[in-house]
N, C-alpha and C positions, 0 to 999 in steps of 0.2 A: 031896499035898494041902493045901501053904501055896501055892502058887500057886492053888488054887481060893480060898483065904478070901482071899488078895493081893487077889483079881479082885473078891468078895464087896465085902469092902470099898468100894472102891476104887469099886462100883457106885454102892455108899448114900450114898457121900459125896457124887458127883455130886450125886443126885435131895437129897440133904440139903440143895446152894445152889441147886439150881432154888428159882422166882420161888413155883412153885404145891407144894412142898415146905412152902416158909418161911410158907406159908401154907394151910393143908388146905381143899380144899375143903369147903363147909357145905352145897351144896347143887346143884339141876343139873336143867334143865327144857326140854323141847323145844315153837316154836311152829312155825303157821305164821301171817308177820304178813302179815293181809289186807290191798286199801282199808278196811276199817271200821278195824282199830287207828289208821288216819292223819288219823282226824277227832277230834277232843276232844271231850269230855260234853258244851261250849258248842258246837260243830260249825263248831269255828275248823279247820282245816288241820294239823296236821304235818308240819311239814316239816323237822323233823334227826330220826334215830336214837335221842335216848336218850328224848325226846318219847314216838315211836314202839313201843319198847318197854315203855316205864311205861304207855303209852293201853291196850295189847296184855292188861297183868298188872294195871288195871284191870275192864277187860270181863270177862276169867276172874276175877277175886276176886266186883269190886264190883258187877258190872252183868247177873252170869252171861248172860254173851253174848258167848262165843269162838268162831270157828272149833273147824270139825273134829279136826282135829290136833295143838292143845293142849293138853299138857300141864301138872298141877298143878306147884306151887313151896312151900317152908316160910314162903317171905322177906317173898313184899308181897302178903302179907295186907290189910295196914293201906296204907292211906294215906300215915303216915309213912315210913314202908320203901318201896311203892315210889317218897316221893319222892326217896331218895338213888340212883334208878336212873342222873340226871344224870352226876354221880359219880361211882357207881362206874364207869360205864363211861372216864370221865377217862380215870378210875386204870391201868384195865388196858390192855392192849395189843390190842385189837382190827383186824383186818388194815382199811386203810380201803376195802378193795374189800368188806370188808365191810358194809359201813359206808350205805355209798355202795346197793347195793344193797338194804336195807333200805329206805332212805329209796326209789328209784328202779322194786324191783318186791318178789314178792308169796317169799320166800323162807323157806321150810323151816330155821327158825332155832335152835340149840342154847344153849343160855347153863348157863356155869358160875359156881358164885357165891363166893364169893372174899369173906374177913372184911372185905381192904379195896378192893377189887375186883369184877367181873366176866368175863366172859371168853364173847365170842359168833363164836360161825364157821355156815357155814350147812353144811349136814348134804342 
């Protein structure tokens, strides 16, 4: 019994030390990044992952013009919240291969939203 309790406390200590545990996830969603998400509202071609993710959320929330596979979120409903996406992406640890895939392809991504960063991965 003591060994099991010790292992449980050790595991709890490890999870509490992880960045995700330090900043609990506040929202998450998945979306298809399409060519439509790579063009700004003014017609300007977007060339970085943060702007593309931001436009994806604007297409979903503001323009009601999302891809069939896009899910909703509670975090990026307002323009001000969407404006934070570049800084949130910079603050996170998203793999560079995922960032490249957002820019070059049409991946289905999932976004975990934390208070100070987002983590994006291809699903």
